C-alpha positions in Angstrom: 0.0 0.0 0.0 1.1 3.6 -0.7 0.5 5.9 2.2 -1.9 8.9 1.8 0.7 11.5 2.2 2.7 10.1 -0.7 -0.4 9.9 -2.8 -1.1 13.5 -2.1 2.4 14.5 -3.1 2.0 12.6 -6.4 -1.3 14.4 -7.1 0.2 17.8 -6.2 3.2 17.2 -8.5 1.3 15.7 -11.5 0.0 18.7 -13.3 -2.7 17.4 -15.7 -1.5 19.5 -18.7 2.0 18.3 -18.3 1.0 14.6 -17.9 -1.4 14.7 -20.8 0.9 16.8 -22.9 3.4 14.0 -23.1 1.0 12.0 -25.2 -1.3 14.6 -26.8 -0.5 17.8 -28.7 -2.4 20.5 -26.8 -3.2 24.0 -28.0 -4.4 26.9 -25.9 -8.1 27.7 -26.1 -9.1 30.4 -23.6 -8.3 29.1 -20.1 -8.2 25.5 -21.3 -6.2 23.4 -23.7 -7.6 21.4 -26.6 -6.3 18.4 -28.6 -7.3 15.2 -30.4 -8.5 12.5 -28.1 -6.0 9.6 -27.7 -8.8 7.2 -26.8 -10.8 7.3 -30.0 -10.5 8.4 -33.6 -11.8 11.9 -34.2 -11.4 14.4 -37.0 -12.2 17.5 -35.0 -10.5 17.9 -31.6 -12.9 17.6 -28.7 -10.4 16.7 -25.9 -10.3 19.4 -23.3 -7.7 19.8 -20.5 -8.4 22.2 -17.7 -5.2 23.1 -15.8 -7.1 25.1 -13.2 -9.4 22.2 -12.3 -6.8 19.5 -12.8 -9.0 17.5 -15.2 -9.3 16.3 -18.8 -12.5 15.5 -20.6 -13.3 14.2 -24.1 -16.7 15.4 -25.3 -16.6 12.8 -28.1 -16.1 9.5 -26.3 -16.8 10.7 -22.7 -13.4 9.8 -21.2 -12.3 12.1 -18.4 -10.6 12.4 -15.1 -7.4 13.5 -13.4 -3.7 12.8 -14.1 -3.8 9.4 -12.6 -7.0 8.4 -14.5 -5.3 9.5 -17.7 -2.3 7.2 -17.1 -4.6 4.4 -16.1 -6.6 4.6 -19.3 -3.7 5.4 -21.6 -1.2 2.8 -20.3 -3.8 0.3 -19.1 -2.4 0.4 -15.6 -4.1 -0.2 -12.2 -4.6 2.7 -9.8 -1.5 1.8 -7.8 0.6 1.2 -10.9 -0.4 4.6 -12.3 0.6 6.3 -9.0 4.0 4.6 -9.2 4.4 5.7 -12.8 3.8 9.3 -11.9 5.9 9.0 -8.8 8.8 7.8 -10.9 8.3 10.7 -13.4 8.4 13.3 -10.6 11.1 11.6 -8.5 8.8 11.0 -5.6 10.0 8.1 -3.4 7.4 5.5 -2.8 7.9 3.2 0.2 6.3 -0.2 -0.1 6.8 -3.6 1.3 9.2 -5.6 -0.8 7.3 -8.0 -3.1 7.4 -11.6 -2.1 7.1 -14.4 -4.8 3.5 -14.8 -3.7 2.7 -11.1 -4.3 4.5 -11.3 -7.7 2.3 -14.2 -8.7 -0.8 -12.1 -8.0 0.2 -9.3 -10.3 -2.0 -9.1 -13.3 -1.0 -10.8 -16.5 -0.3 -7.6 -18.5 2.0 -6.2 -15.8 3.8 -9.5 -15.5 4.5 -9.5 -19.2 5.8 -5.9 -19.1 8.1 -6.9 -16.2 9.4 -9.9 -18.1 10.0 -7.7 -21.2 11.8 -5.1 -19.1 14.1 -7.8 -17.6 14.8 -9.2 -21.1 15.9 -5.8 -22.4 18.3 -5.3 -19.5 19.6 -8.9 -20.1 20.2 -8.4 -23.8 21.8 -5.0 -23.3 24.1 -6.4 -20.6 25.2 -9.3 -22.9 25.9 -6.8 -25.8 28.1 -4.6 -23.6 29.7 -7.0 -21.1 29.7 -10.6 -22.5 32.5 -11.7 -24.8 30.2 -13.1 -27.4 28.0 -10.1 -27.3 30.9 -7.6 -27.7 32.7 -9.6 -30.4 29.6 -10.4 -32.5 26.7 -8.1 -31.6 28.6 -4.9 -30.8 31.0 -5.4 -33.6 28.1 -5.6 -36.1 26.5 -2.3 -34.8 29.9 -0.5 -35.0 30.4 -1.8 -38.6 27.0 -0.2 -39.4 28.4 3.0 -38.0 25.9 3.2 -35.0 27.4 5.4 -32.3 27.6 4.3 -28.6 25.1 7.0 -27.5 22.5 5.7 -29.9 23.1 2.1 -28.9 22.3 3.3 -25.3 19.4 5.5 -26.3 17.6 2.8 -28.2 18.7 0.2 -25.6 20.0 -2.2 -28.2 21.2 -5.7 -27.2 22.3 -9.1 -28.2 20.9 -12.6 -27.4 23.6 -15.3 -27.1 24.0 -18.0 -29.7 22.9 -20.7 -27.3 19.7 -22.7 -27.3 18.1 -21.4 -24.1 20.7 -19.1 -22.3 18.2 -16.3 -21.8 15.4 -18.5 -20.7 17.5 -20.2 -18.1 18.7 -16.8 -16.8 15.1 -15.5 -16.6 13.9 -18.6 -14.7 16.8 -18.4 -12.3 15.7 -14.8 -11.5 12.2 -16.1 -10.7 10.4 -15.2 -14.0 7.8 -17.8 -14.9 7.8 -19.8 -18.1 4.1 -18.8 -18.6 5.0 -15.2 -19.2 8.2 -16.0 -21.1 6.0 -17.9 -23.5 3.2 -15.3 -23.7 5.7 -12.5 -24.6 7.2 -14.7 -27.2 10.7 -14.6 -25.7 10.7 -18.3 -25.2 9.4 -21.1 -27.5 8.5 -24.2 -25.7 7.5 -27.6 -27.1 6.9 -30.9 -25.4 10.5 -32.1 -25.6 12.5 -28.8 -26.0 12.8 -25.2 -25.1 14.7 -22.4 -26.9 15.1 -18.7 -27.0 13.3 -17.0 -29.9 16.0 -14.4 -30.5 19.1 -16.6 -30.1 22.1 -15.3 -32.1 20.4 -12.0 -33.0 21.0 -8.3 -32.4 18.1 -7.0 -30.5 16.0 -3.9 -31.1 13.6 -3.3 -28.2 10.2 -1.9 -29.1 8.8 0.7 -26.6 5.3 1.8 -26.1 4.6 5.6 -26.0 5.4 5.8 -22.3 8.8 4.1 -22.7 8.1 0.6 -21.5 9.4 -2.3 -23.5 6.6 -4.3 -25.0 8.3 -6.3 -27.8 11.5 -7.0 -29.6 12.9 -7.2 -33.2 15.9 -9.4 -33.8 18.3 -9.3 -36.7 20.2 -12.5 -37.5 23.9 -12.3 -38.1 24.5 -15.8 -39.3 24.4 -16.7 -43.0 21.3 -18.9 -42.8 19.1 -18.8 -45.9 16.3 -20.7 -44.0 16.1 -18.2 -41.2 14.3 -14.8 -41.5 16.6 -11.8 -41.6 14.4 -10.0 -39.1 12.3 -11.7 -36.5 9.7 -9.9 -34.4 7.8 -10.7 -31.2 4.4 -12.3 -31.8 1.2 -10.4 -31.0 0.4 -10.5 -27.3 -1.6 -8.8 -24.6 1.0 -6.0 -24.5 2.0 -5.9 -28.1 -0.2 -5.2 -31.1 2.1 -4.4 -34.0 -0.6 -2.6 -36.0 -0.9 0.0 -33.2 2.8 0.6 -32.5 5.5 2.7 -34.3 9.1 2.0 -33.7 10.9 5.0 -32.2 7.7 6.9 -31.2 8.8 7.1 -27.6 12.1 8.7 -28.6 10.6 10.9 -31.3 7.4 12.3 -29.8 8.8 15.5 -28.3 10.7 16.3 -31.6 7.6 15.6 -33.7 5.6 18.1 -31.6 8.4 20.6 -31.6 8.8 20.5 -35.4 5.1 19.8 -36.1 6.2 17.1 -38.6 6.9 13.4 -38.7 9.1 11.4 -41.0 7.8 7.9 -41.6 10.3 5.2 -42.6 10.3 1.4 -42.7 12.8 -0.2 -40.4 14.7 0.0 -37.1 18.0 1.0 -38.6 16.4 3.7 -40.7 15.1 5.4 -37.5 18.5 5.1 -35.8 20.4 6.4 -38.8 18.1 9.5 -39.0 18.8 10.1 -35.3 22.5 9.8 -35.9 22.1 12.4 -38.7 20.5 14.7 -36.2 16.9 14.2 -37.3 14.9 12.8 -34.4 11.2 13.3 -35.5 11.2 10.0 -37.2 9.3 6.7 -36.7 9.1 3.4 -38.5 6.2 1.0 -39.4 8.7 -1.8 -38.5 8.5 -3.5 -41.9 4.7 -4.0 -41.7 2.0 -2.5 -43.9 1.0 0.9 -42.5 -2.2 0.8 -40.5 -4.9 3.3 -39.6 -4.1 2.9 -35.9 -0.4 3.8 -36.5 -1.5 6.9 -38.4 -3.8 8.0 -35.6 -0.8 7.6 -33.2 1.1 10.1 -35.4 -1.9 12.4 -35.5 -1.7 12.9 -31.7 1.5 14.8 -32.2 1.2 16.4 -35.7 -0.9 16.6 -38.9 2.1 16.7 -41.2 3.7 13.4 -42.4 6.5 12.8 -45.0 6.7 9.1 -46.1 10.3 8.1 -47.0 10.6 4.7 -48.5 13.1 2.9 -50.8 13.1 3.8 -54.5 12.6 0.2 -55.5 9.4 -1.5 -56.6 8.5 -2.6 -53.0 9.1 0.9 -51.6 6.9 2.4 -54.3 4.1 -0.1 -53.6 4.4 0.7 -49.8 4.2 4.4 -50.5 1.1 4.1 -52.6 -0.6 1.9 -50.1 0.1 4.3 -47.2 -1.0 7.5 -49.0 -4.7 6.8 -49.0 -4.7 5.7 -45.3 -2.9 8.9 -44.3 -5.3 11.1 -46.4 -8.3 9.3 -44.9 -7.2 10.3 -41.4 -7.1 13.9 -42.4 -3.3 14.4 -42.3 -1.2 16.4 -44.8 1.0 13.9 -46.6 4.2 14.3 -48.7 6.2 11.5 -50.3 9.9 11.1 -50.9 11.3 8.2 -52.9 15.0 7.8 -52.5 17.3 7.1 -55.5 17.2 3.5 -56.7 19.4 1.3 -54.6 19.2 3.5 -51.5 17.3 3.1 -48.3 16.7 5.6 -45.5 19.5 3.9 -43.5 22.2 4.1 -46.1 21.1 7.5 -47.4 21.0 9.1 -44.0 24.6 7.8 -43.3 25.9 9.2 -46.5 25.3 12.9 -45.6 25.1 15.4 -42.8 21.9 16.5 -41.1 21.8 19.8 -43.1 22.3 18.0 -46.4 19.7 15.4 -45.6 17.1 18.0 -44.6 17.9 20.0 -47.7 17.5 17.0 -49.9 14.1 16.2 -48.3 13.0 19.7 -48.8 14.0 19.8 -52.5 12.6 16.4 -53.4 9.5 15.6 -51.3 6.3 16.2 -53.2 2.6 16.1 -52.5 0.7 12.9 -53.3 -1.0 14.3 -56.5 2.3 15.1 -58.2 3.9 11.9 -56.9 1.0 9.6 -58.2 0.7 11.6 -61.4 4.4 11.3 -62.3 4.6 7.7 -61.2 1.4 6.3 -62.7 1.1 8.3 -65.9 4.6 7.5 -67.0 4.4 6.0 -70.6 0.6 6.2 -70.8 0.3 9.1 -73.4 -0.8 6.7 -76.2 -2.9 4.5 -74.0 -6.2 6.3 -73.2 -7.7 3.3 -71.3 -4.7 3.1 -69.0 -4.6 6.8 -68.6 -8.3 6.9 -67.6 -7.7 4.1 -65.0 -4.8 6.0 -63.5 -6.8 9.2 -63.3 -9.5 7.2 -61.5 -7.0 5.9 -59.0 -5.8 9.4 -58.2 -9.4 10.6 -57.9 -10.2 7.8 -55.4 -7.3 9.0 -53.3 -8.7 12.6 -53.3 -12.1 11.2 -52.3 -10.7 9.8 -49.1 -9.8 13.3 -47.8 -12.4 14.2 -45.1 -12.1 18.0 -45.2 -14.1 19.5 -48.2 -11.8 22.6 -48.5 -8.6 20.5 -48.7 -10.4 18.2 -51.1 -11.3 21.1 -53.4 -7.7 22.4 -53.4 -6.4 18.9 -54.5 -9.2 18.7 -57.2 -8.0 22.0 -58.6 -4.4 20.9 -58.7 -5.4 17.5 -60.2 -7.4 19.2 -62.9 -4.4 21.3 -64.0 -1.9 18.4 -63.9 -4.1 15.9 -65.6 -5.9 18.3 -68.0 -9.3 17.1 -66.8 -12.2 19.6 -66.1 -12.9 20.2 -62.4 -16.6 19.4 -62.9 -15.7 15.9 -64.2 -13.5 15.3 -61.2 -16.2 16.4 -58.7 -18.7 14.2 -60.5 -16.4 11.2 -60.1 -15.8 11.9 -56.4 -19.6 12.2 -55.8 -20.0 8.7 -57.4 -17.2 7.3 -55.2 -18.6 8.8 -52.0 -22.1 7.6 -52.9 -20.8 4.1 -53.5 -18.9 4.2 -50.2 -22.1 5.3 -48.4 -24.1 2.5 -49.9 -21.4 0.0 -48.9 -21.5 1.2 -45.4 -25.3 1.1 -45.2 -25.2 -2.5 -46.6 -22.6 -3.5 -44.0 -24.7 -2.0 -41.2 -27.8 -3.8 -42.5 -26.0 -7.1 -42.6 -24.7 -6.6 -39.0 -28.2 -5.6 -37.8 -29.6 -8.8 -39.4 -26.9 -10.9 -37.7 -27.5 -9.2 -34.4 -31.2 -9.9 -34.6 -30.5 -13.6 -34.9 -28.2 -13.6 -31.8 -29.5 -13.7 -28.2 -30.0 -10.3 -26.7 -27.2 -9.2 -24.3 -27.8 -8.0 -20.8 -29.0 -4.4 -20.8 -27.7 -1.8 -18.3 -29.5 1.5 -17.9 -27.3 4.4 -19.2 -26.6 7.3 -17.0 -28.8 9.5 -19.2 -31.8 7.4 -18.2 -31.4 8.0 -14.5 -34.4 10.0 -13.4 -33.8 13.8 -13.0 -30.2 13.3 -14.2 -29.9 16.7 -15.7 -31.5 18.5 -12.7 -29.3 16.6 -10.2 -26.2 17.3 -12.3 -27.0 21.0 -12.3 -26.9 21.5 -8.5 -24.1 18.9 -8.1 -21.9 20.9 -10.4 -22.5 24.1 -8.5 -21.8 22.4 -5.2 -18.5 20.9 -6.4 -17.4 24.1 -8.0 -18.5 26.6 -5.3 -18.6 24.4 -2.2 -17.3 26.9 0.3 -18.4 30.1 -1.5 -20.9 32.4 0.2 -24.0 32.6 -1.9 -26.1 35.0 0.2 -26.4 36.6 3.7 -29.4 36.2 6.0 -30.3 38.7 8.7 -30.7 36.9 12.1 -31.5 40.1 13.9 -30.8 43.8 13.4 -27.3 43.3 14.7 -26.3 39.9 13.2 -25.9 38.6 9.7 -25.3 34.9 8.9 -23.4 33.9 5.7 -25.0 31.1 3.8 -22.6 28.9 1.9 -23.5 26.9 -1.2 -22.8 23.6 0.6 -25.0 24.4 3.6 -27.9 25.6 1.4 -27.9 22.6 -0.9 -27.5 20.0 1.8 -30.1 21.6 4.1 -32.6 22.0 1.3 -32.3 18.3 0.4 -32.4 17.1 4.0 -35.4 19.3 4.7 -37.5 17.4 2.1 -35.8 14.1 2.7 -34.5 14.0 -0.8 -31.8 11.5 -2.0 -30.2 11.7 -5.3 -31.4 9.2 -7.9 -27.8 8.8 -9.1 -26.1 6.6 -6.5 -22.6 8.1 -7.2 -24.0 11.7 -6.7 -25.5 10.5 -3.4 -22.1 9.1 -2.3 -20.5 12.5 -3.1 -23.2 14.3 -1.1 -22.8 11.9 1.9 -19.0 12.3 1.9 -19.4 16.1 1.6 -21.6 16.2 4.7 -19.0 14.2 6.6 -16.1 16.4 5.6 -17.8 19.8 5.5 -16.7 20.8 9.0 -13.0 20.5 8.0 -11.9 24.1 7.2 -9.2 22.8 4.8 -11.6 20.6 2.8 -11.2 21.3 -0.9 -14.3 19.8 -2.4 -13.3 20.1 -6.0 -9.8 18.7 -5.5 -11.0 16.0 -3.2 -13.5 14.4 -5.6 -11.5 14.9 -8.7 -8.6 13.0 -7.1 -10.8 10.5 -5.4 -9.5 6.9 -5.4 -12.9 5.6 -6.4 -13.0 5.8 -10.2 -16.8 6.2 -10.3 -16.6 9.2 -8.1 -13.7 11.0 -9.8 -15.2 10.3 -13.2 -18.5 11.8 -12.1 -16.8 14.8 -10.6 -14.8 15.3 -13.8 -17.9 15.1 -16.0 -19.7 17.6 -13.8 -16.9 20.1 -13.8 -15.8 19.8 -17.4 -16.9 22.7 -19.5 -16.8 22.2 -23.3 -17.3 25.8 -24.3 -15.2 28.6 -23.0 -16.7 32.1 -23.1 -15.2 34.1 -26.0 -12.8 36.8 -25.0 -14.0 38.6 -28.1 -17.6 38.6 -26.7 -16.4 40.3 -23.6 -14.1 42.7 -25.5 -17.0 43.8 -27.7 -18.7 45.3 -24.7 -21.2 42.6 -24.0 -21.6 42.1 -20.3 -21.6 38.5 -19.2 -22.0 37.8 -15.5 -19.6 35.3 -13.9 -21.4 32.4 -12.1 -19.7 33.4 -8.9 -21.4 36.8 -9.0 -24.9 35.3 -9.2 -24.6 32.2 -7.0 -27.7 33.0 -5.0 -29.8 33.0 -8.2 -28.1 30.0 -9.8 -28.0 27.7 -6.8 -31.6 28.5 -5.7 -32.9 28.0 -9.2 -31.1 24.7 -9.6 -32.6 23.3 -6.4 -36.1 24.6 -7.2 -35.9 23.1 -10.7 -34.7 19.8 -9.1 -37.7 19.8 -6.7 -40.0 20.7 -9.5 -38.7 17.7 -11.5 -39.2 15.4 -8.5 -42.8 16.7 -8.1 -43.7 16.1 -11.7 -42.3 12.5 -11.4 -44.5 11.9 -8.4 -47.5 13.4 -10.2 -46.9 11.0 -13.1 -46.6 8.0 -10.8 -49.9 8.9 -9.1 -51.6 9.5 -12.5 -50.4 6.1 -13.7 -51.7 4.4 -10.5 -55.1 6.2 -10.9 -55.5 5.0 -14.5 -55.1 1.4 -13.2 -57.8 1.7 -10.6 -61.5 1.0 -11.0 -63.6 4.0 -9.8 -66.3 1.7 -8.4 -64.2 -0.9 -6.6 -61.2 1.3 -5.6 -63.0 4.5 -4.6 -61.1 4.9 -1.3 -57.7 4.4 -2.8 -58.6 6.7 -5.6 -59.7 9.5 -3.2 -56.4 9.2 -1.4 -54.4 9.5 -4.6 -56.5 12.5 -5.6 -55.6 14.2 -2.3 -52.0 13.5 -2.8 -52.2 14.9 -6.4 -53.9 18.1 -5.0 -51.0 18.6 -2.5 -48.4 18.1 -5.2 -50.2 20.6 -7.4 -50.0 23.2 -4.6 -46.3 22.5 -4.2 -45.9 22.8 -8.0 -47.6 26.2 -7.9 -45.3 27.4 -5.1 -42.2 26.2 -7.0 -43.4 27.8 -10.2 -43.8 31.1 -8.5 -40.3 30.8 -7.0 -38.9 30.0 -10.5 -40.8 33.0 -11.8 -39.2 35.3 -9.2 -35.8 33.8 -10.0 -36.3 34.5 -13.7 -37.3 38.1 -13.1 -34.1 38.6 -11.0 
């Protein structure tokens, strides 16, 4: 267990903007920051960070919380693990009992796999630098490739000995279980033998965006035609290759700084670019580029330059990647290197300045790239020319932004000598066909779902009775808990200050009202218990609450999507701050809540009355009518109160 004082130090140190800013590019918007949500795919940013409140909130997918919640969601960590992560980041010492083998066994599977992977990286790195075989074979190879010592250290490169199971035996000796060695793919086990997956290979650790090792790539150094030149870790609970870009952990700050990302193919391509002084570079690790990888880039920049080999495979990879990048709304440029060159060899052949200048002079937008590449030698073949034009138009059709699309149509029209109207017509056909395909797919899925057993249904938060009215006064209570909303005259010499917390709690208790939302009621109960503490910070307490339901509810209540425009104020329009009209706002919120409760009760009585027989249930009917009369009186009083509030 981590003691409460240490937890508080972690929360105090972990500024939400700084924590989130490591993973998401944020831009200032009024008092808040805005960016693209890292938890779902979105074209328009709806992810808000409020430094003053210490929260983040996505108004697209609904994710929200404090710094710890963000790390929990983003890195798939438990509450305690997220606290440790932030403690390490801010150099806060955490005292815990030393883990016993039994405690280690109880750790969840994902964390166990990460721990095993972390141990493997340290083992491979140690072998490379300290073991005779590692130094003479692995380190010699890296030096022959011209990779500097600082980059070997930066990318935590290593070597796995040319022995059947040297690594596996070492890991087991240290207490790591075979179960997790197999699940991470580090060890291959059959009935009658065990061996290391990466034996006799130089190791390239693959990090997640937070810097933890999740997988490995290994390059064989033997001349073995039967063995793959590069071997990667298999898919696992911690490693999904379609969602990972090699070098992103080392590149993310530079990508944000330069607002640009260079995309290459392999591990050594990335390292050679770093060696040339260009660090905003990532690799797809030899796999076909995926939408998830592009969305990962989009968190940090909208500008991508694809740099692949100039051979047929490189050209094919470039063409395949262009449409995916365009579809995600990024600005894409393409650079094909001279035939026979790859990013690794090309970067090593020149200085950083020369390389950047070459990229600047030779990169091109996808229209010119495709036009030059695909229309080559088609002048006398109208059928092929028409097919190529159709291919280029299909790429343009994937662009989500209409304005950007229109710019490319204009450029395409000039380059291909085709009227803009014709291109627009083709794009309309393509988009209509796509829409029909989507509808057909949804129809098929709906038909499949109709044939399957219905899943268990849970009531969404929006269907909780009076959710909006409860949220209204709960937000005001969290935000202005200790604020004075009005003063009441006790006698001609004394005035009592009425605070928001006291008014809301007393009004609810006076009418024996409990919140329908159970999480709101828990917040209210805890507020009553802690309200006598002069140092109680309501907003901070519930945002940083260890119960995820409570801190999520507090975040949702306090998050504000729209920030009042400074231009609106500067134009001379007077807009009152909530703090200036608390008496009006809080009283109105409570009255509206009571009104909603009364209307609910009236509806319940009306439904009961409709089920009764006037002849047989006359007594019960009269009782219900009396209750309805009382409720109507209360409704009239509340309506008058609301009317007075509106006049104010």
